[in-house]
N, CA and C atoms as an extended XYZ file, in Angstrom:
552
Properties=species:S:1:pos:R:3:atomname:S:1:resname:S:1:resid:I:1 pbc="F F F"
N       -27.398      -47.006       80.143 N   MET     1
C       -28.290      -48.153       80.281 CA  MET     1
C       -28.000      -48.915       81.568 C   MET     1
N       -26.828      -49.513       81.713 N   THR     2
C       -26.502      -50.296       82.908 CA  THR     2
C       -25.222      -49.741       83.514 C   THR     2
N       -25.195      -48.438       83.752 N   LYS     3
C       -24.004      -47.770       84.270 CA  LYS     3
C       -23.862      -47.895       85.789 C   LYS     3
N       -24.880      -48.426       86.454 N   GLY     4
C       -24.813      -48.580       87.903 CA  GLY     4
C       -23.741      -49.570       88.303 C   GLY     4
N       -23.465      -49.602       89.577 N   LEU     5
C       -22.458      -50.520       90.108 CA  LEU     5
C       -23.117      -51.761       90.696 C   LEU     5
N       -22.351      -52.825       90.761 N   VAL     6
C       -22.816      -54.069       91.362 CA  VAL     6
C       -23.309      -53.788       92.785 C   VAL     6
N       -22.586      -52.959       93.529 N   SER     7
C       -22.959      -52.650       94.918 CA  SER     7
C       -24.316      -51.965       95.030 C   SER     7
N       -24.777      -51.328       93.944 N   ASP     8
C       -26.064      -50.640       93.973 CA  ASP     8
C       -27.247      -51.602       94.021 C   ASP     8
N       -27.087      -52.782       93.437 N   ILE     9
C       -28.247      -53.674       93.292 CA  ILE     9
C       -28.057      -55.053       93.901 C   ILE     9
N       -26.871      -55.353       94.406 N   MET    10
C       -26.610      -56.697       94.931 CA  MET    10
C       -27.450      -56.967       96.179 C   MET    10
N       -27.641      -58.226       96.469 N   THR    11
C       -28.262      -58.652       97.718 CA  THR    11
C       -27.172      -58.565       98.768 C   THR    11
N       -27.405      -57.762       99.792 N   ARG    12
C       -26.346      -57.485      100.766 CA  ARG    12
C       -26.174      -58.556      101.833 C   ARG    12
N       -27.186      -59.294      102.131 N   ASP    13
C       -27.075      -60.349      103.134 CA  ASP    13
C       -27.423      -61.692      102.513 C   ASP    13
N       -26.539      -62.218      101.671 N   PRO    14
C       -26.865      -63.494      101.027 CA  PRO    14
C       -26.928      -64.618      102.070 C   PRO    14
N       -27.643      -65.636      101.735 N   ILE    15
C       -27.807      -66.768      102.651 CA  ILE    15
C       -26.536      -67.620      102.594 C   ILE    15
N       -25.953      -67.835      103.764 N   THR    16
C       -24.705      -68.594      103.851 CA  THR    16
C       -24.884      -69.790      104.771 C   THR    16
N       -23.924      -70.694      104.687 N   ILE    17
C       -23.891      -71.862      105.564 CA  ILE    17
C       -22.427      -72.274      105.721 C   ILE    17
N       -22.111      -72.902      106.809 N   LYS    18
C       -20.736      -73.359      107.029 CA  LYS    18
C       -20.381      -74.433      106.013 C   LYS    18
N       -19.160      -74.392      105.529 N   SER    19
C       -18.740      -75.293      104.437 CA  SER    19
C       -18.778      -76.762      104.832 C   SER    19
N       -18.705      -77.066      106.104 N   ARG    20
C       -18.696      -78.460      106.563 CA  ARG    20
C       -20.098      -79.010      106.822 C   ARG    20
N       -21.125      -78.203      106.550 N   SER    21
C       -22.514      -78.643      106.738 CA  SER    21
C       -22.832      -79.777      105.777 C   SER    21
N       -23.698      -80.698      106.217 N   ASN    22
C       -24.072      -81.799      105.331 CA  ASN    22
C       -25.150      -81.341      104.346 C   ASN    22
N       -25.357      -82.137      103.309 N   LEU    23
C       -26.273      -81.750      102.241 CA  LEU    23
C       -27.723      -81.670      102.706 C   LEU    23
N       -28.095      -82.491      103.685 N   LEU    24
C       -29.452      -82.425      104.195 CA  LEU    24
C       -29.704      -81.077      104.870 C   LEU    24
N       -28.746      -80.610      105.658 N   ASP    25
C       -28.876      -79.293      106.291 CA  ASP    25
C       -28.928      -78.191      105.237 C   ASP    25
N       -28.141      -78.342      104.189 N   CYS    26
C       -28.153      -77.351      103.090 CA  CYS    26
C       -29.524      -77.319      102.424 C   CYS    26
N       -30.065      -78.498      102.135 N   ALA    27
C       -31.375      -78.572      101.482 CA  ALA    27
C       -32.452      -77.957      102.367 C   ALA    27
N       -32.407      -78.250      103.660 N   LYS    28
C       -33.396      -77.686      104.590 CA  LYS    28
C       -33.309      -76.164      104.618 C   LYS    28
N       -32.089      -75.647      104.643 N   LYS    29
C       -31.918      -74.191      104.703 CA  LYS    29
C       -32.393      -73.531      103.409 C   LYS    29
N       -32.142      -74.176      102.256 N   MET    30
C       -32.602      -73.628      100.979 CA  MET    30
C       -34.130      -73.546      100.945 C   MET    30
N       -34.775      -74.588      101.432 N   VAL    31
C       -36.240      -74.600      101.452 CA  VAL    31
C       -36.756      -73.550      102.433 C   VAL    31
N       -36.153      -73.515      103.621 N   GLN    32
C       -36.573      -72.569      104.659 CA  GLN    32
C       -36.433      -71.118      104.191 C   GLN    32
N       -35.316      -70.811      103.539 N   LYS    33
C       -35.046      -69.433      103.110 CA  LYS    33
C       -35.543      -69.142      101.692 C   LYS    33
N       -36.056      -70.178      101.013 N   LYS    34
C       -36.584      -70.045       99.647 CA  LYS    34
C       -35.536      -69.491       98.687 C   LYS    34
N       -34.361      -70.132       98.679 N   VAL    35
C       -33.282      -69.738       97.787 CA  VAL    35
C       -32.811      -70.943       96.973 C   VAL    35
N       -32.132      -70.681       95.876 N   GLY    36
C       -31.646      -71.741       95.003 CA  GLY    36
C       -30.188      -72.095       95.218 C   GLY    36
N       -29.495      -71.312       96.046 N   CYS    37
C       -28.095      -71.619       96.328 CA  CYS    37
C       -27.708      -71.093       97.697 C   CYS    37
N       -26.639      -71.645       98.219 N   LEU    38
C       -26.064      -71.188       99.479 CA  LEU    38
C       -24.590      -70.904       99.243 C   LEU    38
N       -24.103      -69.862       99.875 N   LEU    39
C       -22.681      -69.551       99.798 CA  LEU    39
C       -22.008      -70.206      100.999 C   LEU    39
N       -20.954      -70.947      100.735 N   LEU    40
C       -20.249      -71.672      101.789 CA  LEU    40
C       -19.166      -70.785      102.369 C   LEU    40
N       -19.195      -70.626      103.670 N   ILE    41
C       -18.215      -69.750      104.308 CA  ILE    41
C       -17.444      -70.485      105.392 C   ILE    41
N       -16.248      -69.986      105.610 N   GLU    42
C       -15.377      -70.451      106.673 CA  GLU    42
C       -14.633      -69.226      107.172 C   GLU    42
N       -14.838      -68.864      108.410 N   LYS    43
C       -14.196      -67.679      109.001 CA  LYS    43
C       -14.439      -66.430      108.148 C   LYS    43
N       -15.678      -66.170      107.826 N   ASP    44
C       -16.090      -64.997      107.035 CA  ASP    44
C       -15.504      -64.943      105.625 C   ASP    44
N       -14.974      -66.032      105.154 N   ARG    45
C       -14.423      -66.069      103.787 CA  ARG    45
C       -15.215      -67.051      102.944 C   ARG    45
N       -15.470      -66.668      101.706 N   LEU    46
C       -16.183      -67.543      100.777 CA  LEU    46
C       -15.260      -68.677      100.347 C   LEU    46
N       -15.710      -69.908      100.537 N   VAL    47
C       -14.899      -71.057      100.125 CA  VAL    47
C       -15.611      -71.924       99.096 C   VAL    47
N       -16.888      -71.634       98.853 N   GLY    48
C       -17.622      -72.433       97.876 CA  GLY    48
C       -19.041      -71.933       97.705 C   GLY    48
N       -19.730      -72.591       96.795 N   ILE    49
C       -21.140      -72.277       96.528 CA  ILE    49
C       -21.822      -73.587       96.186 C   ILE    49
N       -23.018      -73.766       96.668 N   ILE    50
C       -23.754      -75.000       96.379 CA  ILE    50
C       -25.168      -74.619       95.959 C   ILE    50
N       -25.642      -75.254       94.908 N   SER    51
C       -26.979      -74.948       94.399 CA  SER    51
C       -27.902      -76.146       94.617 C   SER    51
N       -29.181      -75.911       94.411 N   HIS    52
C       -30.140      -77.011       94.538 CA  HIS    52
C       -29.837      -78.103       93.506 C   HIS    52
N       -29.285      -77.717       92.367 N   LYS    53
C       -28.931      -78.705       91.346 CA  LYS    53
C       -27.801      -79.614       91.822 C   LYS    53
N       -26.857      -79.035       92.577 N   ASP    54
C       -25.765      -79.846       93.137 CA  ASP    54
C       -26.318      -80.903       94.093 C   ASP    54
N       -27.289      -80.505       94.904 N   ILE    55
C       -27.885      -81.441       95.860 CA  ILE    55
C       -28.681      -82.515       95.125 C   ILE    55
N       -29.424      -82.121       94.090 N   LEU    56
C       -30.164      -83.110       93.292 CA  LEU    56
C       -29.208      -84.096       92.631 C   LEU    56
N       -28.111      -83.579       92.113 N   TRP    57
C       -27.111      -84.441       91.489 CA  TRP    57
C       -26.596      -85.469       92.509 C   TRP    57
N       -26.265      -85.013       93.710 N   ALA    58
C       -25.768      -85.910       94.754 CA  ALA    58
C       -26.827      -86.932       95.145 C   ALA    58
N       -28.076      -86.512       95.185 N   LEU    59
C       -29.173      -87.410       95.552 CA  LEU    59
C       -29.345      -88.519       94.517 C   LEU    59
N       -29.172      -88.172       93.238 N   ILE    60
C       -29.297      -89.163       92.166 CA  ILE    60
C       -28.108      -90.139       92.199 C   ILE    60
N       -26.907      -89.602       92.411 N   LYS    61
C       -25.697      -90.424       92.385 CA  LYS    61
C       -25.516      -91.258       93.656 C   LYS    61
N       -26.003      -90.755       94.768 N   LYS    62
C       -25.826      -91.433       96.055 CA  LYS    62
C       -27.198      -91.780       96.619 C   LYS    62
N       -27.218      -92.416       97.785 N   SER    63
C       -28.499      -92.701       98.427 CA  SER    63
C       -28.912      -91.515       99.281 C   SER    63
N       -30.182      -91.481       99.644 N   SER    64
C       -30.663      -90.359      100.459 CA  SER    64
C       -29.992      -90.346      101.834 C   SER    64
N       -29.539      -91.508      102.297 N   LYS    65
C       -28.825      -91.573      103.585 CA  LYS    65
C       -27.507      -90.811      103.507 C   LYS    65
N       -26.913      -90.774      102.326 N   ASP    66
C       -25.625      -90.097      102.156 CA  ASP    66
C       -25.737      -88.584      102.302 C   ASP    66
N       -26.950      -88.042      102.222 N   LEU    67
C       -27.110      -86.593      102.367 CA  LEU    67
C       -26.657      -86.119      103.745 C   LEU    67
N       -26.656      -87.045      104.702 N   LEU    68
C       -26.186      -86.697      106.049 CA  LEU    68
C       -24.670      -86.749      106.154 C   LEU    68
N       -24.031      -87.547      105.313 N   SER    69
C       -22.580      -87.706      105.433 CA  SER    69
C       -21.781      -86.870      104.442 C   SER    69
N       -22.386      -86.449      103.340 N   ILE    70
C       -21.666      -85.652      102.344 CA  ILE    70
C       -21.676      -84.193      102.792 C   ILE    70
N       -20.505      -83.594      102.842 N   ARG    71
C       -20.391      -82.186      103.220 CA  ARG    71
C       -20.561      -81.309      101.983 C   ARG    71
N       -21.089      -80.132      102.188 N   ALA    72
C       -21.328      -79.201      101.083 CA  ALA    72
C       -20.041      -78.896      100.326 C   ALA    72
N       -18.958      -78.705      101.049 N   ILE    73
C       -17.678      -78.358      100.418 CA  ILE    73
C       -17.180      -79.477       99.496 C   ILE    73
N       -17.618      -80.723       99.776 N   ASP    74
C       -17.179      -81.874       98.973 CA  ASP    74
C       -17.722      -81.831       97.548 C   ASP    74
N       -18.879      -81.221       97.342 N   ILE    75
C       -19.444      -81.200       95.986 CA  ILE    75
C       -19.460      -79.788       95.384 C   ILE    75
N       -18.967      -78.825       96.129 N   SER    76
C       -18.899      -77.456       95.621 CA  SER    76
C       -17.815      -77.356       94.550 C   SER    76
N       -18.050      -76.564       93.509 N   PRO    77
C       -16.991      -76.359       92.510 CA  PRO    77
C       -15.734      -75.797       93.186 C   PRO    77
N       -14.587      -76.219       92.722 N   LYS    78
C       -13.320      -75.775       93.331 CA  LYS    78
C       -12.995      -74.335       92.968 C   LYS    78
N       -13.311      -73.933       91.731 N   LYS    79
C       -13.087      -72.552       91.310 CA  LYS    79
C       -14.404      -71.804       91.433 C   LYS    79
N       -14.345      -70.648       92.050 N   ILE    80
C       -15.554      -69.854       92.258 CA  ILE    80
C       -15.426      -68.551       91.474 C   ILE    80
N       -16.374      -68.326       90.576 N   ALA    81
C       -16.419      -67.045       89.857 CA  ALA    81
C       -16.997      -66.016       90.811 C   ALA    81
N       -16.376      -64.855       90.865 N   LYS    82
C       -16.852      -63.791       91.753 CA  LYS    82
C       -16.662      -62.447       91.079 C   LYS    82
N       -17.203      -61.420       91.722 N   ILE    83
C       -17.117      -60.081       91.157 CA  ILE    83
C       -16.929      -59.083       92.297 C   ILE    83
N       -16.394      -57.925       91.954 N   ASN    84
C       -16.130      -56.873       92.922 CA  ASN    84
C       -17.325      -55.914       92.974 C   ASN    84
N       -17.653      -55.355       94.133 N   PRO    85
C       -18.801      -54.437       94.209 CA  PRO    85
C       -18.625      -53.160       93.394 C   PRO    85
N       -17.372      -52.826       93.042 N   THR    86
C       -17.134      -51.610       92.254 CA  THR    86
C       -17.223      -51.851       90.749 C   THR    86
N       -17.396      -53.107       90.348 N   ASN    87
C       -17.608      -53.394       88.932 CA  ASN    87
C       -18.973      -52.851       88.517 C   ASN    87
N       -19.119      -52.559       87.222 N   THR    88
C       -20.406      -52.074       86.724 CA  THR    88
C       -21.359      -53.253       86.526 C   THR    88
N       -22.635      -52.915       86.463 N   ILE    89
C       -23.644      -53.945       86.205 CA  ILE    89
C       -23.404      -54.574       84.837 C   ILE    89
N       -22.982      -53.753       83.889 N   GLU    90
C       -22.679      -54.254       82.544 CA  GLU    90
C       -21.578      -55.319       82.588 C   GLU    90
N       -20.542      -55.081       83.405 N   GLU    91
C       -19.469      -56.072       83.556 CA  GLU    91
C       -20.002      -57.351       84.185 C   GLU    91
N       -20.915      -57.222       85.130 N   ALA    92
C       -21.517      -58.398       85.766 CA  ALA    92
C       -22.319      -59.201       84.744 C   ALA    92
N       -23.069      -58.491       83.889 N   ILE    93
C       -23.853      -59.165       82.846 CA  ILE    93
C       -22.935      -59.920       81.897 C   ILE    93
N       -21.862      -59.255       81.462 N   ARG    94
C       -20.905      -59.909       80.546 CA  ARG    94
C       -20.308      -61.167       81.177 C   ARG    94
N       -19.922      -61.056       82.444 N   LYS    95
C       -19.305      -62.192       83.130 CA  LYS    95
C       -20.309      -63.343       83.272 C   LYS    95
N       -21.546      -63.011       83.631 N   MET    96
C       -22.575      -64.050       83.759 CA  MET    96
C       -22.832      -64.744       82.428 C   MET    96
N       -22.895      -63.943       81.345 N   LYS    97
C       -23.110      -64.523       80.011 CA  LYS    97
C       -21.954      -65.433       79.624 C   LYS    97
N       -20.744      -64.945       79.825 N   LYS    98
C       -19.552      -65.696       79.437 CA  LYS    98
C       -19.469      -67.037       80.178 C   LYS    98
N       -19.764      -67.014       81.468 N   LEU    99
C       -19.652      -68.222       82.292 CA  LEU    99
C       -20.937      -69.030       82.352 C   LEU    99
N       -22.024      -68.468       81.806 N   ASN   100
C       -23.337      -69.099       81.841 CA  ASN   100
C       -23.800      -69.315       83.292 C   ASN   100
N       -23.604      -68.296       84.128 N   PHE   101
C       -24.011      -68.323       85.531 CA  PHE   101
C       -25.164      -67.366       85.732 C   PHE   101
N       -25.998      -67.663       86.712 N   LYS   102
C       -27.116      -66.779       87.045 CA  LYS   102
C       -26.834      -65.974       88.309 C   LYS   102
N       -25.751      -66.326       89.002 N   LYS   103
C       -25.410      -65.666       90.265 CA  LYS   103
C       -23.902      -65.512       90.362 C   LYS   103
N       -23.485      -64.408       90.985 N   LEU   104
C       -22.063      -64.203       91.253 CA  LEU   104
C       -21.894      -63.679       92.675 C   LEU   104
N       -21.070      -64.342       93.485 N   PRO   105
C       -20.763      -63.788       94.807 CA  PRO   105
C       -19.988      -62.476       94.636 C   PRO   105
N       -20.253      -61.523       95.522 N   VAL   106
C       -19.579      -60.230       95.473 CA  VAL   106
C       -18.560      -60.197       96.617 C   VAL   106
N       -17.289      -60.013       96.242 N   ILE   107
C       -16.193      -60.076       97.206 CA  ILE   107
C       -15.475      -58.731       97.234 C   ILE   107
N       -15.201      -58.258       98.455 N   TYR   108
C       -14.435      -57.026       98.624 CA  TYR   108
C       -13.403      -57.263       99.723 C   TYR   108
N       -12.128      -57.041       99.386 N   LYS   109
C       -11.014      -57.274      100.323 CA  LYS   109
C       -11.087      -58.680      100.926 C   LYS   109
N       -11.285      -59.656      100.050 N   ASN   110
C       -11.355      -61.073      100.399 CA  ASN   110
C       -12.504      -61.443      101.334 C   ASN   110
N       -13.495      -60.582      101.471 N   LYS   111
C       -14.663      -60.880      102.305 CA  LYS   111
C       -15.920      -60.875      101.452 C   LYS   111
N       -16.824      -61.782      101.768 N   LEU   112
C       -18.116      -61.845      101.097 CA  LEU   112
C       -18.962      -60.657      101.545 C   LEU   112
N       -19.396      -59.839      100.586 N   VAL   113
C       -20.218      -58.675      100.923 CA  VAL   113
C       -21.603      -58.730      100.283 C   VAL   113
N       -21.816      -59.696       99.380 N   GLY   114
C       -23.121      -59.780       98.740 CA  GLY   114
C       -23.182      -60.839       97.665 C   GLY   114
N       -24.285      -60.833       96.954 N   LEU   115
C       -24.523      -61.747       95.846 CA  LEU   115
C       -25.324      -60.972       94.813 C   LEU   115
N       -24.917      -61.058       93.559 N   ILE   116
C       -25.691      -60.424       92.490 CA  ILE   116
C       -26.250      -61.524       91.607 C   ILE   116
N       -27.532      -61.388       91.273 N   THR   117
C       -28.210      -62.394       90.470 CA  THR   117
C       -28.824      -61.746       89.232 C   THR   117
N       -29.186      -62.579       88.288 N   VAL   118
C       -29.881      -62.092       87.096 CA  VAL   118
C       -31.172      -61.396       87.526 C   VAL   118
N       -31.833      -61.937       88.533 N   LYS   119
C       -33.071      -61.336       89.032 CA  LYS   119
C       -32.815      -59.922       89.568 C   LYS   119
N       -31.706      -59.738       90.297 N   ASP   120
C       -31.359      -58.394       90.781 CA  ASP   120
C       -31.216      -57.425       89.613 C   ASP   120
N       -30.542      -57.869       88.572 N   ILE   121
C       -30.287      -57.014       87.404 CA  ILE   121
C       -31.590      -56.671       86.698 C   ILE   121
N       -32.449      -57.665       86.504 N   LEU   122
C       -33.713      -57.404       85.814 CA  LEU   122
C       -34.645      -56.539       86.648 C   LEU   122
N       -34.625      -56.708       87.963 N   ASN   123
C       -35.453      -55.853       88.820 CA  ASN   123
C       -34.973      -54.409       88.764 C   ASN   123
N       -33.676      -54.240       88.654 N   PHE   124
C       -33.091      -52.902       88.590 CA  PHE   124
C       -33.272      -52.267       87.220 C   PHE   124
N       -33.110      -53.093       86.193 N   ASN   125
C       -33.044      -52.562       84.844 CA  ASN   125
C       -33.843      -53.433       83.874 C   ASN   125
N       -35.183      -53.424       83.974 N   PRO   126
C       -35.972      -54.308       83.119 CA  PRO   126
C       -35.909      -53.956       81.638 C   PRO   126
N       -35.440      -52.760       81.283 N   GLU   127
C       -35.394      -52.413       79.860 CA  GLU   127
C       -34.331      -53.192       79.090 C   GLU   127
N       -33.512      -53.976       79.823 N   ILE   128
C       -32.566      -54.857       79.130 CA  ILE   128
C       -33.354      -55.777       78.206 C   ILE   128
N       -34.517      -56.197       78.683 N   TYR   129
C       -35.428      -56.992       77.876 CA  TYR   129
C       -36.739      -56.211       77.837 C   TYR   129
N       -37.020      -55.484       76.757 N   PRO   130
C       -38.171      -54.578       76.700 CA  PRO   130
C       -39.498      -55.221       77.120 C   PRO   130
N       -39.705      -56.474       76.761 N   GLU   131
C       -40.973      -57.118       77.106 CA  GLU   131
C       -41.116      -57.304       78.623 C   GLU   131
N       -40.003      -57.298       79.335 N   LEU   132
C       -40.067      -57.453       80.784 CA  LEU   132
C       -40.396      -56.140       81.491 C   LEU   132
N       -40.188      -55.018       80.812 N   GLU   133
C       -40.488      -53.723       81.431 CA  GLU   133
C       -41.978      -53.625       81.744 C   GLU   133
N       -42.812      -54.032       80.794 N   GLU   134
C       -44.259      -54.006       81.010 CA  GLU   134
C       -44.643      -54.991       82.115 C   GLU   134
N       -44.029      -56.162       82.104 N   LEU   135
C       -44.284      -57.162       83.147 CA  LEU   135
C       -43.901      -56.607       84.515 C   LEU   135
N       -42.805      -55.885       84.572 N   SER   136
C       -42.353      -55.282       85.823 CA  SER   136
C       -43.373      -54.278       86.343 C   SER   136
N       -43.935      -53.461       85.445 N   LYS   137
C       -44.949      -52.483       85.843 CA  LYS   137
C       -46.203      -53.177       86.362 C   LYS   137
N       -46.607      -54.244       85.677 N   ILE   138
C       -47.788      -54.995       86.103 CA  ILE   138
C       -47.550      -55.605       87.482 C   ILE   138
N       -46.374      -56.187       87.684 N   ARG   139
C       -46.035      -56.795       88.967 CA  ARG   139
C       -46.026      -55.744       90.078 C   ARG   139
N       -45.486      -54.569       89.773 N   GLU   140
C       -45.438      -53.486       90.753 CA  GLU   140
C       -46.846      -53.059       91.160 C   GLU   140
N       -47.745      -52.917       90.183 N   GLU   141
C       -49.132      -52.536       90.480 CA  GLU   141
C       -49.828      -53.624       91.294 C   GLU   141
N       -49.601      -54.881       90.948 N   ALA   142
C       -50.211      -55.994       91.698 CA  ALA   142
C       -49.724      -55.993       93.143 C   ALA   142
N       -48.433      -55.719       93.334 N   ASN   143
C       -47.894      -55.666       94.696 CA  ASN   143
C       -48.492      -54.505       95.487 C   ASN   143
N       -48.697      -53.367       94.824 N   LYS   144
C       -49.329      -52.225       95.489 CA  LYS   144
C       -50.737      -52.595       95.954 C   LYS   144
N       -51.498      -53.247       95.061 N   LEU   145
C       -52.863      -53.646       95.408 CA  LEU   145
C       -52.869      -54.618       96.587 C   LEU   145
N       -51.911      -55.551       96.599 N   LYS   146
C       -51.819      -56.503       97.716 CA  LYS   146
C       -51.533      -55.776       99.015 C   LYS   146
N       -50.609      -54.808       98.970 N   ARG   147
C       -50.279      -54.061      100.186 CA  ARG   147
C       -51.480      -53.278      100.694 C   ARG   147
N       -52.218      -52.659       99.776 N   ILE   148
C       -53.397      -51.888      100.165 CA  ILE   148
C       -54.447      -52.812      100.769 C   ILE   148
N       -54.691      -53.943      100.119 N   LYS   149
C       -55.689      -54.892      100.617 CA  LYS   149
C       -55.269      -55.440      101.975 C   LYS   149
N       -53.981      -55.750      102.121 N   LYS   150
C       -53.487      -56.293      103.386 CA  LYS   150
C       -53.624      -55.247      104.494 C   LYS   150
N       -53.342      -53.990      104.154 N   ARG   151
C       -53.444      -52.912      105.134 CA  ARG   151
C       -54.885      -52.734      105.598 C   ARG   151
N       -55.829      -52.845      104.669 N   ASP   152
C       -57.222      -52.625      104.996 CA  ASP   152
C       -57.909      -53.861      105.577 C   ASP   152
N       -57.304      -55.041      105.395 N   GLN   153
C       -57.914      -56.260      105.908 CA  GLN   153
C       -57.569      -56.400      107.378 C   GLN   153
N       -58.540      -56.573      108.202 N   ILE   154
C       -58.303      -56.688      109.634 CA  ILE   154
C       -58.103      -58.160      109.957 C   ILE   154
N       -59.063      -58.843      110.320 N   SER   155
C       -58.995      -60.276      110.564 CA  SER   155
C       -60.430      -60.759      110.644 C   SER   155
N       -60.671      -61.695      111.484 N   GLU   156
C       -62.034      -62.196      111.624 CA  GLU   156
C       -62.736      -61.453      112.744 C   GLU   156
N       -64.045      -61.354      112.605 N   GLY   157
C       -64.837      -60.695      113.632 CA  GLY   157
C       -66.275      -60.537      113.174 C   GLY   157
N       -67.030      -59.710      113.886 N   ILE   158
C       -68.442      -59.473      113.593 CA  ILE   158
C       -68.562      -58.261      112.664 C   ILE   158
N       -69.224      -58.466      111.543 N   CYS   159
C       -69.446      -57.380      110.571 CA  CYS   159
C       -70.343      -56.329      111.206 C   CYS   159
N       -69.935      -55.069      111.110 N   GLU   160
C       -70.694      -53.969      111.707 CA  GLU   160
C       -71.980      -53.677      110.938 C   GLU   160
N       -72.111      -54.244      109.725 N   GLU   161
C       -73.301      -53.962      108.928 CA  GLU   161
C       -74.336      -55.075      109.022 C   GLU   161
N       -73.894      -56.338      108.808 N   CYS   162
C       -74.863      -57.441      108.791 CA  CYS   162
C       -74.843      -58.280      110.070 C   CYS   162
N       -73.791      -58.149      110.869 N   GLY   163
C       -73.711      -58.895      112.128 CA  GLY   163
C       -73.160      -60.301      111.996 C   GLY   163
N       -72.777      -60.716      110.798 N   ASN   164
C       -72.217      -62.059      110.604 CA  ASN   164
C       -70.743      -62.099      111.005 C   ASN   164
N       -70.316      -63.292      111.455 N   TYR   165
C       -68.909      -63.503      111.786 CA  TYR   165
C       -68.191      -63.865      110.492 C   TYR   165
N       -67.148      -63.087      110.121 N   ASP   166
C       -66.469      -63.298      108.840 CA  ASP   166
C       -65.116      -62.593      108.869 C   ASP   166
N       -64.393      -62.674      107.757 N   ILE   167
C       -63.161      -61.901      107.589 CA  ILE   167
C       -63.586      -60.472      107.308 C   ILE   167
N       -63.009      -59.531      108.039 N   LEU   168
C       -63.442      -58.144      107.950 CA  LEU   168
C       -62.438      -57.281      107.201 C   LEU   168
N       -62.973      -56.294      106.520 N   ASN   169
C       -62.168      -55.290      105.832 CA  ASN   169
C       -62.612      -53.926      106.320 C   ASN   169
N       -61.660      -52.987      106.365 N   LYS   170
C       -62.009      -51.618      106.730 CA  LYS   170
C       -62.546      -50.942      105.471 C   LYS   170
N       -63.773      -50.440      105.543 N   PHE   171
C       -64.411      -49.810      104.396 CA  PHE   171
C       -65.157      -48.576      104.893 C   PHE   171
N       -64.752      -47.401      104.417 N   ASN   172
C       -65.354      -46.131      104.850 CA  ASN   172
C       -65.387      -46.008      106.372 C   ASN   172
N       -64.328      -46.451      107.012 N   GLY   173
C       -64.211      -46.298      108.457 CA  GLY   173
C       -64.917      -47.356      109.282 C   GLY   173
N       -65.582      -48.323      108.650 N   THR   174
C       -66.259      -49.385      109.399 CA  THR   174
C       -65.668      -50.733      109.034 C   THR   174
N       -65.819      -51.688      109.919 N   LEU   175
C       -65.340      -53.044      109.678 CA  LEU   175
C       -66.502      -53.875      109.159 C   LEU   175
N       -66.410      -54.261      107.869 N   ILE   176
C       -67.497      -55.031      107.267 CA  ILE   176
C       -66.939      -56.230      106.514 C   ILE   176
N       -67.811      -57.211      106.291 N   CYS   177
C       -67.417      -58.421      105.570 CA  CYS   177
C       -67.369      -58.130      104.061 C   CYS   177
N       -66.813      -59.065      103.325 N   GLU   178
C       -66.665      -58.887      101.880 CA  GLU   178
C       -68.027      -58.788      101.175 C   GLU   178
N       -69.009      -59.553      101.650 N   THR   179
C       -70.344      -59.532      101.046 CA  THR   179
C       -70.949      -58.141      101.128 C   THR   179
N       -70.863      -57.553      102.334 N   CYS   180
C       -71.417      -56.202      102.530 CA  CYS   180
C       -70.627      -55.170      101.721 C   CYS   180
N       -69.318      -55.383      101.647 N   GLN   181
C       -68.472      -54.447      100.893 CA  GLN   181
C       -68.830      -54.498       99.410 C   GLN   181
N       -69.114      -55.696       98.885 N   ASN   182
C       -69.456      -55.841       97.467 CA  ASN   182
C       -70.841      -55.247       97.155 C   ASN   182
N       -71.720      -55.166       98.157 N   SER   183
C       -73.055      -54.618       97.921 CA  SER   183
C       -73.060      -53.094       97.857 C   SER   183
N       -71.943      -52.465       98.193 N   HIS   184
C       -71.864      -50.995       98.143 CA  HIS   184
C       -71.569      -50.485       96.776 C   HIS   184
């Protein structure tokens, strides 16, 4: 079932930030990269982890001006749960359940090599939750359709069939607007 290794499914280039960065910079980077946490590093070594919840907590407890003066390392948990890339996915699941964590930094020879998340595990092995397997198939088909549509969609221009200026799609080798495409 989950005999694969953590290294097989982990995110290999997790989003990191220097541990001395202020919370405002952390929040900006989380929004920019669309992630829920940042791994704090110092000289290529993991020294902490900060989540969007940590920043929200600091914002509630302090003023918004303090986001510039509070360093990420100041509110990061002191003990960091981590896992080795040679551990099995099953071991990662057990550890996440036990600690009630959704993410675990992956460390090899004291260096950060990745991050494994519940999302990584479910994307790899949706049969852990049978109802998600069907959802995964639906999502995969929707993504295929988006890629096909994006590939066939050109941009704006003059429709080769009606002559109107519109968003064009490649259809049977010609560039036509959606209206003309729907009339076929």
